[in-house]
C-alpha positions as CSV (number, residue, x, y, z in Angstrom):
1,M,114.8,111.6,92.9
2,A,114.6,112.5,96.6
3,F,112.3,115.2,97.9
4,D,115.2,117.4,99.0
5,A,115.3,120.6,101.0
6,G,115.3,122.8,97.9
7,M,112.0,121.2,96.6
8,L,110.6,121.6,100.1
9,A,111.5,125.3,100.0
10,A,109.6,125.7,96.7
11,C,106.5,124.0,98.2
12,V,106.7,126.0,101.5
13,H,106.9,129.2,99.3
14,E,103.8,128.2,97.5
15,I,101.9,127.2,100.6
16,A,102.9,130.4,102.4
17,R,101.8,132.5,99.4
18,D,98.4,130.8,98.7
19,A,97.3,129.3,102.0
20,V,98.2,131.7,104.8
21,G,95.0,133.2,106.0
22,G,93.0,130.2,104.8
23,R,91.1,127.8,107.0
24,I,91.1,124.0,107.2
25,D,87.7,122.9,106.0
26,R,88.1,119.1,106.0
27,I,90.8,116.6,106.9
28,N,91.1,113.2,105.2
29,Q,93.6,110.3,105.6
30,P,93.3,108.3,102.4
31,T,96.1,105.9,103.3
32,R,98.1,105.0,106.3
33,D,100.9,107.5,105.6
34,E,99.0,110.3,103.8
35,V,97.0,113.2,105.1
36,V,95.0,115.7,102.9
37,L,93.9,119.1,104.3
38,I,91.1,120.6,102.3
39,L,91.7,124.4,102.7
40,R,89.3,127.3,102.1
41,T,91.5,130.2,100.8
42,Q,90.9,133.5,99.1
43,N,91.5,131.8,95.8
44,G,89.1,129.0,96.4
45,A,89.5,125.4,97.7
46,R,93.0,123.9,97.7
47,R,94.1,120.4,98.7
48,L,97.3,120.2,100.7
49,L,98.8,116.8,100.7
50,I,101.3,115.6,103.3
51,N,102.8,112.2,102.6
52,A,105.0,110.8,105.4
53,G,105.5,107.3,103.9
54,P,108.9,105.7,103.3
55,N,108.5,105.5,99.5
56,N,107.0,108.8,98.3
57,P,107.3,111.4,101.1
58,R,106.5,115.0,100.2
59,L,104.4,118.0,101.0
60,G,102.5,120.3,98.6
61,F,99.3,121.2,96.9
62,T,97.6,118.6,94.8
63,A,94.7,118.3,92.4
64,A,94.5,114.5,92.7
65,Q,91.5,112.9,94.3
66,A,91.7,109.8,96.5
67,D,89.1,107.6,98.0
68,N,88.9,107.7,101.8
69,P,88.4,104.6,104.0
70,D,84.9,104.1,105.5
71,K,86.3,104.4,109.0
72,P,89.0,107.2,109.4
73,P,92.2,106.2,111.2
74,M,92.8,107.4,114.8
75,F,95.3,110.0,113.7
76,C,92.8,111.5,111.3
77,I,90.2,111.6,114.1
78,V,92.7,113.5,116.4
79,L,93.5,116.0,113.6
80,R,89.8,116.7,113.0
81,K,89.2,117.3,116.7
82,Q,92.2,119.5,117.2
83,I,92.6,121.6,114.0
84,A,89.4,121.3,111.9
85,G,88.4,124.9,111.2
86,A,91.8,126.3,112.2
87,R,93.3,129.2,110.4
88,I,96.8,129.0,108.9
89,V,99.0,131.7,110.3
90,A,102.4,130.9,108.9
91,V,104.4,128.1,107.1
92,R,108.1,127.9,108.0
93,Q,111.0,125.6,106.9
94,F,113.5,124.7,109.6
95,G,116.7,126.1,108.2
96,F,117.6,124.1,105.1
97,E,116.3,120.9,106.7
98,R,113.7,118.6,105.1
99,A,111.2,119.7,107.8
100,C,108.7,122.5,108.2
101,E,105.9,123.6,110.4
102,I,102.4,125.0,109.8
103,E,101.4,127.4,112.5
104,L,97.6,127.3,113.2
105,D,95.1,129.4,115.1
106,A,92.6,126.9,116.5
107,R,90.2,126.4,119.4
108,D,90.5,123.9,122.2
109,E,87.8,121.7,123.6
110,L,86.2,124.5,125.6
111,G,86.2,126.9,122.7
112,F,89.1,129.1,123.7
113,D,91.7,130.4,121.2
114,T,94.9,128.3,121.1
115,K,97.9,127.6,119.0
116,R,98.6,124.3,117.2
117,F,101.6,123.4,115.1
118,L,101.6,120.7,112.4
119,I,105.1,119.6,111.8
120,A,106.0,117.7,108.6
121,E,109.4,115.8,108.5
122,V,110.0,114.7,104.9
123,M,113.1,112.5,105.5
124,G,112.7,109.2,103.6
125,K,112.0,106.3,105.8
126,Y,112.2,108.6,108.8
127,S,109.4,110.8,107.6
128,N,106.6,111.8,110.1
129,L,103.7,114.2,110.7
130,I,103.5,115.5,114.2
131,L,100.8,117.7,115.9
132,T,101.9,119.8,118.9
133,D,100.2,122.3,121.2
134,E,101.3,126.0,121.7
135,K,104.2,124.8,123.9
136,K,105.4,122.3,121.3
137,K,104.3,119.4,123.3
138,V,103.3,116.4,121.1
139,I,99.6,115.8,121.0
140,S,99.8,113.0,118.4
141,S,101.9,111.8,115.5
142,L,101.4,109.7,112.4
143,K,104.2,107.4,113.6
144,L,105.0,107.1,117.3
145,V,108.7,106.7,118.0
146,D,109.6,105.1,121.4
147,F,112.9,103.9,122.9
148,T,112.6,100.5,121.1
149,T,112.6,102.4,117.7
150,S,115.1,105.1,118.4
151,S,117.5,105.8,121.2
152,K,118.3,109.3,119.9
153,R,114.9,110.9,119.7
154,Q,111.4,109.8,120.8
155,V,108.1,111.2,119.5
156,L,105.4,110.4,122.0
157,P,102.3,112.2,123.3
158,S,103.1,114.8,126.1
159,M,106.8,114.9,125.1
160,T,108.3,118.2,124.0
161,Y,109.0,118.2,120.2
162,E,112.7,118.1,119.3
163,M,114.2,118.4,115.8
164,P,115.9,115.2,114.5
165,P,119.5,114.9,115.4
166,A,121.7,117.4,113.5
167,Q,123.9,116.1,110.7
168,D,127.6,117.0,110.6
169,K,127.1,119.1,107.5
170,L,127.0,122.8,106.6
171,D,123.8,124.7,105.9
172,P,124.2,126.0,102.3
173,M,121.9,128.9,103.0
174,T,124.2,130.3,105.6
175,A,127.6,129.0,104.5
176,S,130.2,131.5,103.4
177,A,132.7,131.4,100.5
178,E,135.4,130.7,103.0
179,D,133.5,127.6,104.3
180,F,133.1,126.3,100.8
181,D,136.8,126.8,99.9
182,R,138.0,125.2,103.2
183,E,135.9,122.1,102.6
184,F,136.8,122.0,98.9
185,D,140.5,121.9,99.8
186,K,140.0,119.1,102.4
187,F,138.0,116.8,100.0
188,P,139.9,113.9,98.3
189,P,140.8,115.2,94.8
190,E,140.1,112.0,93.0
191,R,136.5,111.8,94.3
192,A,133.5,113.2,92.3
193,A,132.5,116.8,92.9
194,E,128.9,115.7,93.2
195,K,129.9,113.7,96.3
196,F,131.7,116.7,97.7
197,I,128.5,118.7,97.6
198,T,126.1,116.1,98.9
199,S,128.4,115.0,101.7
200,T,129.4,118.5,102.8
201,F,126.1,120.4,102.7
202,L,122.7,119.8,104.1
203,G,119.5,119.0,102.2
204,I,121.0,118.6,98.7
205,C,120.0,115.6,96.6
206,A,122.2,113.9,94.0
207,A,120.3,115.5,91.0
208,T,120.8,119.0,92.3
209,A,124.5,118.4,93.1
210,R,125.0,116.9,89.6
211,E,123.4,120.0,88.0
212,I,125.7,122.3,89.9
213,V,128.7,120.3,88.7
214,F,127.3,120.1,85.2
215,T,126.9,123.9,84.9
216,A,130.4,124.4,86.1
217,T,132.2,121.7,84.1
218,R,129.8,120.5,81.4
219,H,130.0,117.0,82.9
220,T,128.1,115.4,85.9
221,D,130.9,113.1,87.1
222,T,133.8,115.4,87.2
223,P,136.4,114.7,89.9
224,I,137.3,117.5,92.3
225,K,140.8,117.8,90.9
226,Y,139.5,118.8,87.5
227,C,137.1,121.4,88.9
228,D,137.8,125.2,88.9
229,R,137.0,126.0,92.5
230,E,135.8,129.6,91.8
231,I,133.5,128.5,89.0
232,L,132.1,125.6,91.1
233,R,131.6,127.9,94.1
234,Q,129.8,130.5,92.0
235,R,127.4,127.9,90.5
236,F,126.8,126.5,93.9
237,F,125.8,129.8,95.5
238,D,123.8,130.8,92.4
239,V,121.4,128.0,93.2
240,F,120.9,129.0,96.8
241,E,120.6,132.7,96.0
242,R,117.7,131.7,93.8
243,I,116.1,129.9,96.7
244,K,116.6,132.9,99.0
245,R,114.9,135.1,96.4
246,G,112.0,132.7,96.0
247,E,112.7,132.2,92.3
248,F,111.6,128.7,91.6
249,E,111.1,127.0,88.2
250,P,109.5,123.6,88.9
251,T,110.7,121.2,86.3
252,L,109.9,117.6,85.4
253,I,112.3,115.4,83.5
254,V,110.7,112.9,81.1
255,S,112.3,110.0,79.3
256,D,110.3,107.8,76.8
257,G,107.1,109.5,78.0
258,A,107.7,108.6,81.7
259,P,108.8,111.0,84.4
260,V,112.2,110.2,85.8
261,E,113.3,113.3,87.8
262,Y,111.8,116.5,89.2
263,S,113.4,119.6,90.7
264,F,112.8,123.2,91.8
265,F,114.9,124.5,89.0
266,P,115.8,123.4,85.4
267,L,118.1,120.4,85.1
268,S,120.1,121.2,81.9
269,Q,122.1,118.0,82.3
270,Y,119.2,116.0,80.7
271,G,118.9,118.3,77.6
272,E,116.2,120.8,76.7
273,D,113.9,118.2,75.1
274,A,113.6,116.2,78.4
275,C,112.8,119.2,80.6
276,R,109.2,120.3,81.1
277,S,108.4,123.4,83.1
278,Y,105.3,123.8,85.3
279,A,103.7,126.8,86.9
280,T,103.8,125.3,90.4
281,A,105.7,122.7,92.4
282,G,102.4,121.0,93.2
283,E,101.8,120.3,89.5
284,V,105.2,118.8,89.1
285,L,104.7,116.5,92.1
286,D,101.3,115.4,90.8
287,A,102.8,114.6,87.4
288,Y,105.7,112.7,88.9
289,F,103.9,110.8,91.7
290,G,100.3,110.5,90.4
291,E,100.7,107.0,88.8
292,R,103.0,105.8,91.6
293,D,100.4,106.9,94.3
294,R,97.6,105.1,92.5
295,E,99.6,101.9,92.1
296,Q,100.6,102.1,95.8
297,R,97.0,102.6,97.0
298,V,95.8,99.7,94.8
299,R,98.6,97.5,96.2
300,Q,97.6,98.3,99.8
301,R,93.9,97.9,99.4
302,A,94.1,94.9,97.1
303,S,96.8,92.8,98.9
304,D,94.2,90.1,99.6
305,L,93.1,90.0,95.9
306,M,96.8,89.8,94.7
307,R,97.4,86.9,97.2
308,L,94.3,85.1,96.0
309,L,95.1,85.5,92.3
310,T,98.8,84.6,92.8
311,N,97.8,81.4,94.6
312,A,95.2,80.6,92.0
313,E,97.8,81.1,89.2
314,S,100.3,78.9,90.9
315,R,97.8,76.2,91.6
316,I,96.6,76.1,87.9
317,Q,100.1,76.2,86.6
318,R,101.1,73.2,88.8
319,K,97.9,71.3,87.7
320,L,98.6,72.0,84.0
321,E,102.2,70.9,84.3
322,A,101.1,67.6,85.8
323,Q,98.4,67.1,83.2
324,R,100.8,67.9,80.3
325,G,103.2,65.3,81.8
326,E,100.5,62.7,81.9
327,L,99.5,63.6,78.3
328,A,103.2,63.1,77.3
329,D,103.1,59.6,78.9
330,C,100.0,58.8,76.9
331,E,102.1,59.0,73.8
332,R,103.5,55.6,74.8
333,G,100.1,54.1,74.1
334,E,101.3,52.6,70.8
335,E,104.2,51.0,72.6
336,Y,101.7,49.3,75.0
337,K,99.7,48.0,72.0
338,S,102.8,46.8,70.2
339,A,103.9,44.9,73.4
340,G,100.5,43.2,73.7
341,D,100.6,42.2,70.0
342,L,104.1,40.7,70.4
343,I,103.2,38.8,73.5
344,T,100.1,37.4,71.8
345,A,102.1,36.4,68.6
346,N,104.8,34.7,70.6
347,I,102.6,33.3,73.4
348,Y,103.7,29.7,72.7
349,M,107.3,30.7,73.7
350,L,106.3,32.2,77.0
351,S,105.4,30.8,80.4
352,R,104.2,32.1,83.7
353,G,107.1,33.3,85.9
354,D,109.0,35.1,83.1
355,R,110.1,38.6,84.1
356,E,111.5,39.9,80.9
357,V,111.5,38.5,77.3
358,E,113.2,39.6,74.1
359,L,110.9,39.2,71.1
360,T,111.4,39.9,67.4
361,D,109.2,42.6,65.9
362,Y,108.8,41.6,62.3
363,S,107.1,44.9,61.5
364,R,110.4,46.8,62.1
365,E,113.1,45.8,59.6
366,L,116.6,47.2,60.1
367,E,119.0,48.4,57.4
368,D,121.0,45.1,57.4
369,G,117.9,43.1,56.7
370,Q,117.5,41.9,60.3
371,F,114.4,42.7,62.4
372,E,114.4,44.7,65.6
373,K,114.5,42.9,68.9
374,V,112.2,44.3,71.6
375,K,112.6,43.8,75.3
376,I,109.3,43.5,77.2
377,T,108.8,43.5,81.0
378,L,106.3,40.9,82.3
379,D,104.5,40.4,85.6
380,E,105.8,37.0,86.7
381,R,102.6,36.4,88.7
382,L,100.5,36.5,85.5
383,S,100.1,34.1,82.6
384,P,101.4,35.3,79.2
385,A,97.8,35.9,78.0
386,A,97.1,38.0,81.2
387,N,100.2,40.0,80.5
388,A,99.1,40.7,77.0
389,Q,95.7,41.8,78.3
390,K,97.4,44.1,80.9
391,Y,99.2,45.9,78.1
392,Y,96.0,46.2,76.0
393,K,94.2,47.7,79.0
394,K,97.0,50.3,79.4
395,Y,96.7,51.1,75.7
396,A,92.9,51.6,76.0
397,K,93.5,53.7,79.1
398,T,95.9,56.1,77.4
399,K,93.4,56.6,74.5
400,K,90.7,57.7,77.0
401,A,93.2,59.7,79.0
402,K,94.4,61.6,76.0
403,I,90.8,62.8,75.2
404,E,90.0,63.7,78.9
405,L,93.4,65.3,79.5
406,A,93.1,67.4,76.4
407,K,89.7,68.7,77.7
408,Q,91.1,69.4,81.2
409,I,94.1,71.2,79.9
410,A,91.9,73.4,77.7
411,I,89.8,74.2,80.8
412,G,92.9,75.0,82.8
413,E,94.3,77.2,80.1
414,R,91.0,79.1,79.9
415,E,91.0,79.5,83.7
416,L,94.6,80.8,83.5
417,E,93.7,83.2,80.8
418,Y,90.9,84.5,83.0
419,I,93.2,84.9,86.0
420,W,95.6,86.9,83.8
421,S,92.8,89.1,82.7
422,V,92.0,89.9,86.3
423,F,95.7,90.6,87.0
424,D,95.6,93.0,84.0
425,A,92.4,94.7,85.5
426,M,94.3,95.2,88.7
427,T,96.8,97.4,86.9
428,H,94.0,99.6,85.7
429,A,92.1,99.9,89.0
430,E,91.9,103.6,90.1
431,S,89.6,103.6,93.0
432,A,88.0,101.5,95.8
433,A,84.9,101.1,93.5
434,D,87.1,99.5,90.8
435,L,88.5,97.0,93.4
436,A,85.0,96.3,94.7
437,E,83.9,95.4,91.1
438,I,86.9,93.0,90.8
439,R,85.9,91.4,94.1
440,D,82.3,91.0,92.9
441,E,83.6,89.5,89.7
442,L,85.7,86.9,91.5
443,Y,82.6,86.2,93.7
444,R,80.6,85.5,90.6
445,S,83.4,83.3,89.2
446,G,83.4,81.0,92.2
447,Y,86.2,82.5,94.3
448,A,84.1,83.7,97.2
449,S,85.1,80.8,99.4
450,K,88.7,81.9,99.1
451,M,88.0,85.6,100.1
452,K,87.7,85.8,103.9
453,N,84.5,87.5,105.3
454,Y,83.4,88.6,101.8
455,V,79.9,89.9,101.7
456,K,78.2,90.3,98.3
457,Q,77.8,94.0,97.5
458,K,74.8,95.7,96.1
459,S,75.2,96.2,92.4
460,Q,76.1,99.7,91.3
461,K,76.5,101.4,87.9
462,P,80.1,100.7,86.8
463,D,82.4,103.8,86.5
464,V,84.0,103.2,83.1
465,A,86.8,105.3,81.7
466,R,85.7,107.9,79.1
467,F,87.8,109.6,76.4
468,L,87.2,112.2,73.8
469,T,88.9,111.8,70.4
470,T,90.5,114.7,68.6
471,D,87.5,114.8,66.3
472,G,85.1,114.8,69.1
473,M,83.8,111.3,69.4
474,T,83.3,109.5,72.8
475,V,85.3,106.4,73.6
476,L,84.4,104.1,76.5
477,C,86.9,101.8,78.1
478,G,86.4,99.1,80.7
479,K,89.0,98.9,83.5
480,N,87.9,95.3,84.6
481,N,85.7,92.5,83.3
482,I,82.5,93.8,85.0
483,Q,83.0,97.1,83.2
484,N,83.9,95.3,80.0
485,E,80.6,93.4,80.0
486,Y,78.7,96.6,80.9
487,I,80.2,98.5,77.9
488,T,79.8,95.7,75.4
489,F,76.4,94.3,76.3
490,R,74.6,97.2,78.0
491,L,75.9,100.5,76.6
492,A,76.9,99.5,73.0
493,D,74.7,100.2,70.1
494,R,74.7,97.7,67.2
495,E,76.5,100.2,65.0
496,D,79.2,101.3,67.5
497,W,82.7,100.1,66.9
498,W,84.3,97.6,69.4
499,F,88.1,97.3,69.9
500,H,90.3,94.9,71.8
501,A,94.1,94.1,71.7
502,K,94.6,90.9,69.7
503,G,95.4,87.7,71.4
504,T,96.0,89.0,74.8
505,Q,94.3,90.3,78.0
506,G,92.9,93.8,77.8
507,S,90.0,96.1,78.1
508,H,86.9,96.3,75.9
509,V,86.9,99.7,74.1
510,L,83.8,101.1,72.4
511,L,83.8,104.0,69.9
512,V,80.4,105.5,70.3
513,T,79.2,106.7,66.9
514,D,75.8,108.3,67.8
515,G,74.8,107.8,64.2
516,R,77.9,109.6,62.8
517,E,80.7,108.1,60.6
518,P,84.0,108.0,62.5
519,T,87.1,109.4,60.9
520,D,90.3,107.5,60.3
521,R,91.8,109.4,63.3
522,D,88.9,108.3,65.5
523,F,89.6,104.7,64.6
524,T,93.3,105.1,65.3
525,E,92.8,106.8,68.6
526,A,90.3,104.2,69.8
527,A,92.7,101.5,68.8
528,E,95.5,103.3,70.7
529,I,93.3,103.3,73.8
530,A,92.6,99.6,73.5
531,A,96.4,98.9,73.1
532,A,97.2,101.2,76.1
533,F,94.7,99.3,78.3
534,S,96.1,95.8,77.5
535,R,98.8,93.5,78.7
536,V,101.1,94.6,75.9
537,R,100.7,98.4,76.5
538,D,104.4,99.0,76.4
539,G,104.9,97.4,73.0
540,D,105.3,98.8,69.5
541,N,102.9,98.1,66.6
542,V,100.4,96.4,68.9
543,A,97.8,94.4,67.0
544,V,94.2,95.5,67.8
545,D,91.0,93.8,66.5
546,Y,88.0,95.9,65.8
547,T,84.5,95.2,64.6
548,K,80.9,96.3,64.9
549,A,79.4,95.8,68.4
550,K,76.6,93.7,66.9
551,N,79.2,91.0,66.0
552,I,80.3,90.5,69.6
553,K,78.7,87.5,71.4
554,R,79.0,86.1,74.9
555,P,79.9,82.4,74.9
556,A,77.8,79.9,76.9
557,D,79.2,79.4,80.5
558,G,82.0,81.9,79.8
559,K,83.9,83.8,82.5
560,P,83.0,87.5,83.0
561,G,84.4,89.6,80.2
562,L,84.9,86.7,77.8
563,V,83.5,87.2,74.3
564,I,83.7,85.7,70.8
565,Y,83.6,87.3,67.4
566,H,84.3,86.0,63.9
567,T,84.0,89.1,61.7
568,N,86.7,91.7,62.4
569,W,89.6,93.8,61.0
570,T,93.0,94.2,62.6
571,C,95.2,97.4,62.8
572,Y,98.6,98.1,64.3
573,V,99.2,101.0,66.6
574,T,101.8,102.2,69.2
575,P,100.0,103.8,72.2
576,D,101.2,107.2,73.4
577,K,100.5,107.4,77.2
578,E,100.6,111.2,77.4
579,K,98.3,111.6,74.4
580,I,95.8,109.1,75.8
581,N,95.8,110.8,79.2
582,S,95.1,114.1,77.5
583,M,92.0,112.6,75.9
584,R,90.7,111.3,79.2
585,K,87.5,112.9,80.5
586,K,87.8,113.8,84.2
């Protein structure tokens, strides 16, 4: 789903309604492409997020919190200098383009009143955030655009701001019925009506166009030649009359518990069960982009960890493959012993200089009563007795190698399991503190030499995930191995219940009893949390082991997060992501 001009209109409507008259209290830039303005308004503090990245560009209020870098980027410093404390005067969308401006009353370096404009262009990979003065001269921008980047429009300090080049499309907010009919008649009749709308009119995404066609024809892929022009025109203008009146119904489309689309008005094409209405556009955007934003921030901040873990996994896999190949060769040990025995038994027939001999193995009788002939390769430089000893030595070597290789393969497999557990922890990381704990864990596990310029951090209290069951019991969940150990060996009481997905990587989960007896629902919900925070979180009937915390032991010389237990029960649950999120304590 693209953030189209209709969704921008809904967000601008909300910002104009709630933020005009408010002041910019703080300015943060959590990531390279994202700026958050903390506003002080009549209705309290609000967070205005402007994302100008290529993947999830948008603008709107947000309730999500994000960690900020220790050192703010240069663009953030400029914004703080220019518009910190500024009052929002107006918020305007440019026609039906995916661009808008926030007009600000600010003060210059000498303390005199001045105007500033913050312009957000939400245009996919061309998105940008630009700060200009009262004459619309560019002061700074999130992305500088010079002649090497674009020959059509440049965005550089001291240049006068210009809108992006206009598209050869009609503005649906000002188009007339005659305009619609003229373009309808010109459009190829065999092509889809959805394509007619998106290619003819500005700022309309595919989902909006499909909804217009669906309400007119009850199908989303109807060709133009099967459309009633008057009905299609009426449904088209109904949508834009709704925008002109400011009548927005922010909607999220959910499939299998995951958000797949969002819009500024209901999308009946997906059915009533899939549509979820929200009070504001900001809430819809948080619901749709929340998980995506978290994963993107983790990827950006943990690229070095992902590279380290990927290289370690590849190295261990290659080593295990070679060791398993050597172990397979060791299975030939009995062949070497048999060859030595045959040479010794027939030594009177052999002489130095023989390269290959064929000897009868009387221990292997064939079906016809004959005995099997075995060809044996000899070293012509050695005597027959020395050749026999050579085969016996190879046999003895394979016996020792089998034992040692089995040990090394077991060590490698445990190391690989540990690497996979850290990979799983990376999917649960929610903040810079979680990533710092993973770095510390890898440092403790001997990977410090592979992390450039790593400095051991001062230990801090891990921030574990906390949940509240329907019946009011607290559940603790570790998001990495450091937190897992903290929960299991520091926070757990002997009578608390411990959960973990069976036979796979996952989080340690603790059902805190506080002297009470958990209900069956408490057990089920704790098991569902353990399944959701595991490598098989998307599976059905996930097996989860559970036992008293007193039964959990730490093995000698084990990696962080590794435990052993022998007394346990197993249950099977299917985790519901939305239900688990609703139980999460903020």
